[in-house]
N, C-alpha and C positions, 0 to 999 in steps of 0.2 A: 502494500499501500504505499501512495507516494504524499510527500509533504503536503500534496493541494487536497488528501480526502483526510487526510486525519486534520486540516485545519476546518472545513466543510464536516467534519462529524462534530468535535469540539461545537462550531457557530452551532450548528443544530443543536445540541446540548440544551447550551447558554439559551437559546433561540428559544425549546420548551418551557425549560426550567423559571425564565422570565414571564412566561407566557402563562401558564398554568399553575405553580407554587406562589408567585408575586402577584397576580391578576396586571400583568401590563399589556402595552399595545407594542410590539417590537420590528421594528426599522432593521435594515441590513445599512451599514452605518453607511456603503458607499454611497448612499441615496444622497447623505448631506456632505462628501469630501470638500475639504476647502482649497483653497487654489493655493498652491503652495509650489514652491523654486525646488525644482528636480534636478538633481544632479547624477552627475553622469555615476556610474555603480565599476565601485571597483572590488577585489575583492573581500572587503569586510561587509558583511553584511550589515553594519550598523549605517552604511550611508542611501539604505533606501529610503523613500517616505514610506510616513507611517500610518496607517490612522486605525480609527475605532471602526469595531466590525460591527456592532450592533449599540443600536438607540433602543433603549425602553421608556415608555411612560407613561407612568399612572395619572390618571386623570383626577381620581378620587384622592387621593391620597399631595396630589399637585407635587411631583417628583419625576423628575429626568433622571435616567440610569446613562451612564458610560459606560457600556464594555467591550474591554481587549481582549481576543482570545487568541494563546497562545500553547503548545506544546507544554513545552519546558518554557517556563519563565528564568530568564537569567537576562535581564536588559538591565540598562541604565538606569539606574532608580530617578534619578533628578530628570533625565531627557525625560522619561515618562512621566513625571509629576507635570513638566513642562508642555509636554503635550495634550495631557488630559485640563492646564489650564487654561488652553488657546481653543478647546475643545467647548470648555465650559462657556469663553468669553465668544465662542461663535454664537454659542446656542439662546443668549443672552440679548446678543445684538439684535438689533433692529433692523439691520441688512443683509443680518445672516435669518437666524429662527423666529427671532422677534419672543422668544418665552418672557426678557426680561426680567426680574427680581421678586417675581413672584413666587415662584418656582424652586426648590429647593433639587440643586447636582449633587448626584453620588457617582463617584466612580469605582469602575468595579475590573478586576481582572479574572479572567475564567481561567484557567490550566492545567493539566493532566497531575502536574509534580511543580513544587517551588522548595526551595529551602527554607528551612526555619530561620535563618538570618534575612532574607530576604521578605520574608513574610513579617516579619514581625519589624523593617525598615518602612516595608509598603501600608500595614496598618498604623504605623505614627505619623505618616501622612493625608491620613484620612484614605486610604486605597483600601477598597473591601477585597480580600483574596477567594476565591470558588475554586476548588475543585471538581471536579470530575466526580470522583467518588461522592463527596457532597450533594453534587446536581442531580444524580441519580437516584440515592436515597430517599432526597426532600420529593421527586417524580413519585418513587413507587409510594409513599407514604401518600402521595394523595389519592395515587393509583386505589392503594389499597380501602382510604375513605372515601370515595365514587360508589368503591363494590360495597361496601357495607350501607352505602347507602340507597341503597340500588340505580344509581344513575348508570344508564345502559348510554351508549354513544358519545361519550361526552367528549370524549381525544380519540382521534380515527387517524396522529399523524404517526409516520412509520417509525421513530423511537418510542414513541409511547404503546404502541399496537406492539414492536419489540417486548417491552417492559411485562404487559398483560400478558402477553404469550407465555414466556419464561415466569413468571407468577401464577397461570394459572394451572402450567404441566407439573409445577413443585419444584422448577429449578433452581430459584431465588429463597433466600433465607427469609424465615418468617420473623 
């Protein structure tokens, strides 16, 4: 499986998590890409332009969540903080999306694995870390609650269908 498929899978997981557990409307971040100077790529991966992968909006709580997805998060924390701040400014700016100061903006990193040191440093800067394991566990809890309430057909996305099937066949721990 290539990197593109890993990235797409993690984005799909983060999208399902925010849509069904957090009860947000989720939009792919490429819709809101900002203009930027593109540097010529060299051998270092850090020279490529970087954008937020998903944007989740919860209108009931007046909250916008900026989500960056990465399989193994080992980025420069200062650079990540600056990029989130640029996006937050874009979200509030009238020439950007025009949300203004009425909404709370939350920053999150969705990843498969992260070191304890990087997790601590990100949380000190107000960036929440979501690991794939945690998101899957929460989606499974949500599925089981819907099952207990006898809700049928609530989730029909491929990832949720897979979780439902694995749970039904007894392949997941209780």
